[in-house]
NUMI-641234 format. One record per residue: residue in one letter; x, y, z of N, C-alpha, C, O in turn. Coordinates in Angstrom, 3 decimals. Layout:
<atoms>
{res->A neast->X nnorth->Y nup->Z caeast->X canorth->Y caup->Z ceast->X cnorth->Y cup->Z oeast->X onorth->Y oup->Z} $
...
</atoms>
This chain:
<atoms>
{res->M neast->-45.317 nnorth->33.419 nup->-108.984 caeast->-45.875 canorth->33.310 caup->-107.654 ceast->-45.314 cnorth->34.419 cup->-106.787 oeast->-44.100 onorth->34.594 oup->-106.686} $
{res->K neast->-46.214 nnorth->35.168 nup->-106.161 caeast->-45.801 canorth->36.266 caup->-105.298 ceast->-45.574 cnorth->35.747 cup->-103.882 oeast->-46.426 onorth->35.068 oup->-103.310} $
{res->I neast->-44.427 nnorth->36.073 nup->-103.336 caeast->-44.092 canorth->35.655 caup->-101.978 ceast->-44.312 cnorth->36.834 cup->-101.049 oeast->-43.798 onorth->37.927 oup->-101.286} $
{res->N neast->-45.073 nnorth->36.611 nup->-99.995 caeast->-45.358 canorth->37.649 caup->-99.012 ceast->-44.176 cnorth->37.745 cup->-98.058 oeast->-44.001 onorth->36.883 oup->-97.197} $
{res->K neast->-43.363 nnorth->38.787 nup->-98.205 caeast->-42.165 canorth->38.944 caup->-97.380 ceast->-42.430 cnorth->39.737 cup->-96.109 oeast->-41.564 onorth->39.823 oup->-95.238} $
{res->T neast->-43.623 nnorth->40.318 nup->-95.997 caeast->-43.950 canorth->41.084 caup->-94.800 ceast->-44.581 cnorth->40.169 cup->-93.769 oeast->-44.978 onorth->39.043 oup->-94.069} $
{res->A neast->-44.665 nnorth->40.670 nup->-92.561 caeast->-45.273 canorth->39.903 caup->-91.486 ceast->-46.767 cnorth->40.224 cup->-91.377 oeast->-47.391 onorth->39.958 oup->-90.349} $
{res->E neast->-47.327 nnorth->40.790 nup->-92.432 caeast->-48.735 canorth->41.147 caup->-92.402 ceast->-49.596 cnorth->39.888 cup->-92.490 oeast->-49.246 onorth->38.929 oup->-93.178} $
{res->P neast->-50.722 nnorth->39.907 nup->-91.786 caeast->-51.604 canorth->38.732 caup->-91.816 ceast->-52.240 cnorth->38.549 cup->-93.188 oeast->-52.481 onorth->39.515 oup->-93.913} $
{res->N neast->-52.506 nnorth->37.294 nup->-93.528 caeast->-53.073 canorth->36.963 caup->-94.828 ceast->-54.567 cnorth->36.699 cup->-94.786 oeast->-55.236 onorth->36.773 oup->-95.817} $
{res->N neast->-55.098 nnorth->36.394 nup->-93.618 caeast->-56.518 canorth->36.064 caup->-93.544 ceast->-57.095 cnorth->36.500 cup->-92.201 oeast->-56.370 onorth->36.927 oup->-91.302} $
{res->M neast->-58.399 nnorth->36.383 nup->-92.089 caeast->-59.089 canorth->36.854 caup->-90.895 ceast->-58.591 cnorth->36.163 cup->-89.629 oeast->-58.450 onorth->36.811 oup->-88.591} $
{res->M neast->-58.323 nnorth->34.868 nup->-89.696 caeast->-57.856 canorth->34.153 caup->-88.509 ceast->-56.515 cnorth->34.720 cup->-88.036 oeast->-56.314 onorth->34.930 oup->-86.840} $
{res->E neast->-55.613 nnorth->34.965 nup->-88.965 caeast->-54.315 canorth->35.547 caup->-88.595 ceast->-54.488 cnorth->36.937 cup->-87.986 oeast->-53.788 onorth->37.293 oup->-87.038} $
{res->I neast->-55.413 nnorth->37.716 nup->-88.527 caeast->-55.673 canorth->39.057 caup->-87.996 ceast->-56.163 cnorth->38.955 cup->-86.559 oeast->-55.685 onorth->39.676 oup->-85.683} $
{res->L neast->-57.110 nnorth->38.066 nup->-86.317 caeast->-57.659 canorth->37.914 caup->-84.966 ceast->-56.615 cnorth->37.413 cup->-83.978 oeast->-56.547 onorth->37.893 oup->-82.847} $
{res->V neast->-55.802 nnorth->36.449 nup->-84.402 caeast->-54.764 canorth->35.908 caup->-83.514 ceast->-53.748 cnorth->36.998 cup->-83.175 oeast->-53.330 onorth->37.121 oup->-82.024} $
{res->E neast->-53.355 nnorth->37.779 nup->-84.161 caeast->-52.419 canorth->38.883 caup->-83.917 ceast->-53.047 cnorth->39.932 cup->-83.001 oeast->-52.375 onorth->40.470 oup->-82.121} $
{res->A neast->-54.309 nnorth->40.218 nup->-83.200 caeast->-54.995 canorth->41.194 caup->-82.356 ceast->-55.045 cnorth->40.719 cup->-80.903 oeast->-54.848 onorth->41.513 oup->-79.984} $
{res->I neast->-55.303 nnorth->39.445 nup->-80.697 caeast->-55.321 canorth->38.887 caup->-79.340 ceast->-53.948 cnorth->39.031 cup->-78.703 oeast->-53.834 onorth->39.397 oup->-77.533} $
{res->K neast->-52.916 nnorth->38.745 nup->-79.467 caeast->-51.552 canorth->38.861 caup->-78.959 ceast->-51.259 cnorth->40.305 cup->-78.520 oeast->-50.669 onorth->40.536 oup->-77.464} $
{res->R neast->-51.677 nnorth->41.256 nup->-79.336 caeast->-51.423 canorth->42.669 caup->-79.005 ceast->-52.244 cnorth->43.128 cup->-77.808 oeast->-51.762 onorth->43.902 oup->-76.980} $
{res->E neast->-53.472 nnorth->42.657 nup->-77.714 caeast->-54.292 canorth->42.998 caup->-76.547 ceast->-53.678 cnorth->42.412 cup->-75.277 oeast->-53.695 onorth->43.050 oup->-74.224} $
{res->Q neast->-53.139 nnorth->41.202 nup->-75.376 caeast->-52.483 canorth->40.585 caup->-74.217 ceast->-51.261 cnorth->41.394 cup->-73.795 oeast->-51.023 onorth->41.584 oup->-72.602} $
{res->E neast->-50.495 nnorth->41.865 nup->-74.759 caeast->-49.333 canorth->42.705 caup->-74.448 ceast->-49.767 cnorth->43.992 cup->-73.753 oeast->-49.116 onorth->44.442 oup->-72.810} $
{res->S neast->-50.855 nnorth->44.579 nup->-74.215 caeast->-51.371 canorth->45.801 caup->-73.587 ceast->-51.846 cnorth->45.521 cup->-72.173 oeast->-51.579 onorth->46.292 oup->-71.252} $
{res->Y neast->-52.557 nnorth->44.403 nup->-72.007 caeast->-53.006 canorth->44.019 caup->-70.671 ceast->-51.812 cnorth->43.881 cup->-69.731 oeast->-51.807 onorth->44.435 oup->-68.631} $
{res->D neast->-50.810 nnorth->43.145 nup->-70.172 caeast->-49.617 canorth->42.929 caup->-69.350 ceast->-48.958 cnorth->44.258 cup->-68.993 oeast->-48.529 onorth->44.455 oup->-67.856} $
{res->Y neast->-48.876 nnorth->45.163 nup->-69.955 caeast->-48.250 canorth->46.470 caup->-69.739 ceast->-48.999 cnorth->47.250 cup->-68.659 oeast->-48.392 onorth->47.735 oup->-67.704} $
{res->Y neast->-50.314 nnorth->47.369 nup->-68.814 caeast->-51.099 canorth->48.125 caup->-67.835 ceast->-51.057 cnorth->47.471 cup->-66.459 oeast->-50.967 onorth->48.158 oup->-65.442} $
{res->Y neast->-51.121 nnorth->46.141 nup->-66.432 caeast->-51.109 canorth->45.455 caup->-65.147 ceast->-49.768 cnorth->45.660 cup->-64.430 oeast->-49.734 onorth->45.965 oup->-63.238} $
{res->R neast->-48.674 nnorth->45.489 nup->-65.165 caeast->-47.346 canorth->45.707 caup->-64.550 ceast->-47.196 cnorth->47.148 cup->-64.075 oeast->-46.649 onorth->47.403 oup->-63.002} $
{res->A neast->-47.682 nnorth->48.080 nup->-64.878 caeast->-47.604 canorth->49.492 caup->-64.483 ceast->-48.416 cnorth->49.739 cup->-63.221 oeast->-48.012 onorth->50.534 oup->-62.373} $
{res->S neast->-49.553 nnorth->49.071 nup->-63.085 caeast->-50.386 canorth->49.270 caup->-61.887 ceast->-49.666 cnorth->48.811 cup->-60.626 oeast->-49.856 onorth->49.381 oup->-59.552} $
{res->L neast->-48.845 nnorth->47.786 nup->-60.761 caeast->-48.101 canorth->47.281 caup->-59.612 ceast->-47.045 cnorth->48.270 cup->-59.139 oeast->-46.626 onorth->48.240 oup->-57.982} $
{res->Q neast->-46.619 nnorth->49.144 nup->-60.041 caeast->-45.590 canorth->50.121 caup->-59.699 ceast->-46.162 cnorth->51.493 cup->-59.365 oeast->-45.429 onorth->52.387 oup->-58.944} $
{res->A neast->-47.459 nnorth->51.663 nup->-59.550 caeast->-48.077 canorth->52.969 caup->-59.318 ceast->-48.049 cnorth->53.326 cup->-57.831 oeast->-48.388 onorth->52.513 oup->-56.971} $
{res->A neast->-47.641 nnorth->54.548 nup->-57.558 caeast->-47.562 canorth->55.009 caup->-56.177 ceast->-48.911 cnorth->55.490 cup->-55.656 oeast->-49.232 onorth->55.305 oup->-54.482} $
{res->K neast->-49.689 nnorth->56.100 nup->-56.523 caeast->-50.976 canorth->56.663 caup->-56.103 ceast->-52.104 cnorth->55.655 cup->-56.351 oeast->-52.156 onorth->55.020 oup->-57.404} $
{res->P neast->-52.997 nnorth->55.517 nup->-55.380 caeast->-54.128 canorth->54.593 caup->-55.547 ceast->-54.993 cnorth->54.915 cup->-56.775 oeast->-55.468 onorth->54.004 oup->-57.454} $
{res->A neast->-55.197 nnorth->56.203 nup->-57.056 caeast->-56.021 canorth->56.576 caup->-58.213 ceast->-55.351 cnorth->56.138 cup->-59.518 oeast->-56.023 onorth->55.695 oup->-60.449} $
{res->T neast->-54.040 nnorth->56.262 nup->-59.577 caeast->-53.310 canorth->55.830 caup->-60.765 ceast->-53.397 cnorth->54.324 cup->-60.904 oeast->-53.623 onorth->53.807 oup->-61.999} $
{res->R neast->-53.217 nnorth->53.616 nup->-59.795 caeast->-53.304 canorth->52.148 caup->-59.794 ceast->-54.683 cnorth->51.706 cup->-60.273 oeast->-54.807 onorth->50.783 oup->-61.079} $
{res->K neast->-55.718 nnorth->52.377 nup->-59.768 caeast->-57.079 canorth->52.028 caup->-60.154 ceast->-57.298 cnorth->52.240 cup->-61.648 oeast->-57.885 onorth->51.387 oup->-62.314} $
{res->M neast->-56.836 nnorth->53.360 nup->-62.175 caeast->-57.004 canorth->53.649 caup->-63.603 ceast->-56.276 cnorth->52.609 cup->-64.454 oeast->-56.819 onorth->52.127 oup->-65.448} $
{res->L neast->-55.057 nnorth->52.267 nup->-64.067 caeast->-54.285 canorth->51.285 caup->-64.827 ceast->-54.937 cnorth->49.903 cup->-64.787 oeast->-54.933 onorth->49.183 oup->-65.785} $
{res->L neast->-55.490 nnorth->49.540 nup->-63.647 caeast->-56.186 canorth->48.260 caup->-63.555 ceast->-57.468 cnorth->48.271 cup->-64.384 oeast->-57.847 onorth->47.253 oup->-64.964} $
{res->T neast->-58.130 nnorth->49.421 nup->-64.438 caeast->-59.310 canorth->49.550 caup->-65.292 ceast->-58.933 cnorth->49.364 cup->-66.757 oeast->-59.614 onorth->48.654 oup->-67.497} $
{res->L neast->-57.844 nnorth->50.005 nup->-67.166 caeast->-57.372 canorth->49.840 caup->-68.542 ceast->-57.013 cnorth->48.383 cup->-68.828 oeast->-57.314 onorth->47.863 oup->-69.903} $
{res->A neast->-56.373 nnorth->47.734 nup->-67.867 caeast->-56.017 canorth->46.320 caup->-68.035 ceast->-57.278 cnorth->45.472 cup->-68.218 oeast->-57.309 onorth->44.568 oup->-69.053} $
{res->E neast->-58.305 nnorth->45.767 nup->-67.440 caeast->-59.553 canorth->45.011 caup->-67.557 ceast->-60.225 cnorth->45.249 cup->-68.904 oeast->-60.815 onorth->44.327 oup->-69.468} $
{res->W neast->-60.145 nnorth->46.462 nup->-69.424 caeast->-60.687 canorth->46.728 caup->-70.762 ceast->-59.986 cnorth->45.864 cup->-71.794 oeast->-60.620 onorth->45.291 oup->-72.680} $
{res->E neast->-58.657 nnorth->45.777 nup->-71.667 caeast->-57.892 canorth->44.950 caup->-72.606 ceast->-58.322 cnorth->43.487 cup->-72.487 oeast->-58.430 onorth->42.777 oup->-73.487} $
{res->K neast->-58.563 nnorth->43.052 nup->-71.263 caeast->-59.011 canorth->41.670 caup->-71.051 ceast->-60.364 cnorth->41.452 cup->-71.725 oeast->-60.611 onorth->40.390 oup->-72.296} $
{res->G neast->-61.236 nnorth->42.452 nup->-71.659 caeast->-62.521 canorth->42.366 caup->-72.346 ceast->-62.340 cnorth->42.259 cup->-73.859 oeast->-63.063 onorth->41.525 oup->-74.532} $
{res->H neast->-61.363 nnorth->43.002 nup->-74.380 caeast->-61.064 canorth->42.922 caup->-75.815 ceast->-60.587 cnorth->41.521 cup->-76.177 oeast->-60.965 onorth->40.977 oup->-77.215} $
{res->I neast->-59.750 nnorth->40.937 nup->-75.313 caeast->-59.247 canorth->39.576 caup->-75.548 ceast->-60.423 cnorth->38.595 cup->-75.600 oeast->-60.492 onorth->37.739 oup->-76.483} $
{res->D neast->-61.331 nnorth->38.731 nup->-74.655 caeast->-62.496 canorth->37.843 caup->-74.618 ceast->-63.328 cnorth->37.988 cup->-75.890 oeast->-63.752 onorth->36.993 oup->-76.478} $
{res->E neast->-63.560 nnorth->39.228 nup->-76.311 caeast->-64.345 canorth->39.488 caup->-77.521 ceast->-63.674 cnorth->38.888 cup->-78.758 oeast->-64.325 onorth->38.237 oup->-79.576} $
{res->L neast->-62.378 nnorth->39.112 nup->-78.881 caeast->-61.650 canorth->38.577 caup->-80.035 ceast->-61.616 cnorth->37.050 cup->-80.017 oeast->-61.705 onorth->36.410 oup->-81.064} $
{res->T neast->-61.489 nnorth->36.473 nup->-78.826 caeast->-61.490 canorth->35.018 caup->-78.692 ceast->-62.834 cnorth->34.450 cup->-79.141 oeast->-62.888 onorth->33.401 oup->-79.784} $
{res->N neast->-63.910 nnorth->35.144 nup->-78.802 caeast->-65.231 canorth->34.713 caup->-79.262 ceast->-65.312 cnorth->34.742 cup->-80.788 oeast->-65.885 onorth->33.840 oup->-81.399} $
{res->H neast->-64.738 nnorth->35.775 nup->-81.402 caeast->-64.730 canorth->35.855 caup->-82.861 ceast->-63.935 cnorth->34.696 cup->-83.472 oeast->-64.325 onorth->34.142 oup->-84.500} $
{res->V neast->-62.828 nnorth->34.338 nup->-82.837 caeast->-62.031 canorth->33.200 caup->-83.320 ceast->-62.866 cnorth->31.924 cup->-83.260 oeast->-62.870 onorth->31.134 oup->-84.204} $
{res->M neast->-63.563 nnorth->31.728 nup->-82.162 caeast->-64.383 canorth->30.527 caup->-82.016 ceast->-65.498 cnorth->30.499 cup->-83.059 oeast->-65.791 onorth->29.450 oup->-83.632} $
{res->E neast->-66.116 nnorth->31.652 nup->-83.303 caeast->-67.169 canorth->31.732 caup->-84.325 ceast->-66.606 cnorth->31.433 cup->-85.712 oeast->-67.226 onorth->30.726 oup->-86.506} $
{res->L neast->-65.434 nnorth->31.977 nup->-85.990 caeast->-64.807 canorth->31.757 caup->-87.290 ceast->-64.456 cnorth->30.288 cup->-87.482 oeast->-64.661 onorth->29.734 oup->-88.563} $
{res->K neast->-63.927 nnorth->29.653 nup->-86.435 caeast->-63.598 canorth->28.223 caup->-86.520 ceast->-64.858 cnorth->27.397 cup->-86.758 oeast->-64.849 onorth->26.454 oup->-87.550} $
{res->A neast->-65.935 nnorth->27.753 nup->-86.071 caeast->-67.193 canorth->27.026 caup->-86.251 ceast->-67.694 cnorth->27.190 cup->-87.685 oeast->-68.155 onorth->26.229 oup->-88.300} $
{res->Q neast->-67.603 nnorth->28.411 nup->-88.213 caeast->-68.039 canorth->28.647 caup->-89.587 ceast->-67.173 cnorth->27.882 cup->-90.577 oeast->-67.677 onorth->27.366 oup->-91.575} $
{res->M neast->-65.885 nnorth->27.806 nup->-90.308 caeast->-64.981 canorth->27.055 caup->-91.187 ceast->-65.362 cnorth->25.579 cup->-91.194 oeast->-65.320 onorth->24.934 oup->-92.241} $
{res->E neast->-65.733 nnorth->25.038 nup->-90.033 caeast->-66.158 canorth->23.629 caup->-89.958 ceast->-67.447 cnorth->23.408 cup->-90.745 oeast->-67.595 onorth->22.406 oup->-91.445} $
{res->I neast->-68.366 nnorth->24.343 nup->-90.624 caeast->-69.612 canorth->24.251 caup->-91.373 ceast->-69.332 cnorth->24.275 cup->-92.865 oeast->-69.868 onorth->23.468 oup->-93.625} $
{res->D neast->-68.473 nnorth->25.226 nup->-93.281 caeast->-68.118 canorth->25.328 caup->-94.693 ceast->-67.474 cnorth->24.039 cup->-95.207 oeast->-67.769 onorth->23.588 oup->-96.314} $
{res->R neast->-66.584 nnorth->23.447 nup->-94.388 caeast->-65.927 canorth->22.197 caup->-94.770 ceast->-66.946 cnorth->21.060 cup->-94.916 oeast->-66.862 onorth->20.243 oup->-95.833} $
{res->A neast->-67.910 nnorth->21.030 nup->-93.989 caeast->-68.926 canorth->19.976 caup->-94.042 ceast->-69.801 cnorth->20.130 cup->-95.278 oeast->-70.181 onorth->19.140 oup->-95.903} $
{res->I neast->-70.118 nnorth->21.363 nup->-95.629 caeast->-70.969 canorth->21.607 caup->-96.795 ceast->-70.243 cnorth->21.305 cup->-98.093 oeast->-70.814 onorth->20.721 oup->-99.014} $
{res->T neast->-68.983 nnorth->21.705 nup->-98.161 caeast->-68.232 canorth->21.549 caup->-99.415 ceast->-67.487 cnorth->20.227 cup->-99.500 oeast->-66.915 onorth->19.909 oup->-100.543} $
{res->G neast->-67.483 nnorth->19.460 nup->-98.436 caeast->-66.730 canorth->18.197 caup->-98.436 ceast->-65.239 cnorth->18.420 cup->-98.361 oeast->-64.454 onorth->17.586 oup->-98.814} $
{res->G neast->-64.840 nnorth->19.558 nup->-97.783 caeast->-63.417 canorth->19.862 caup->-97.607 ceast->-62.761 cnorth->20.504 cup->-98.792 oeast->-61.535 onorth->20.615 oup->-98.829} $
{res->L neast->-63.534 nnorth->20.932 nup->-99.764 caeast->-62.966 canorth->21.576 caup->-100.957 ceast->-62.568 cnorth->22.993 cup->-100.678 oeast->-62.073 onorth->23.681 oup->-101.570} $
</atoms>
């Protein structure tokens, strides 16, 4: 039996959850940086980047929901096998 010693994801759900976590970290980074920006143009750009990350989070969350729904369908069809 091979033991996975790395922190690499094993399946699509783990990949999506990790991606959401990383997008959230990016959002937080850009948002915090915007609060410290001295120039309005810099603040605006950083907030735009933060919003893009938020859009990525929403998109990935939708994929998670779709995957969960498909897993339920598969379970219903196979009887949980």
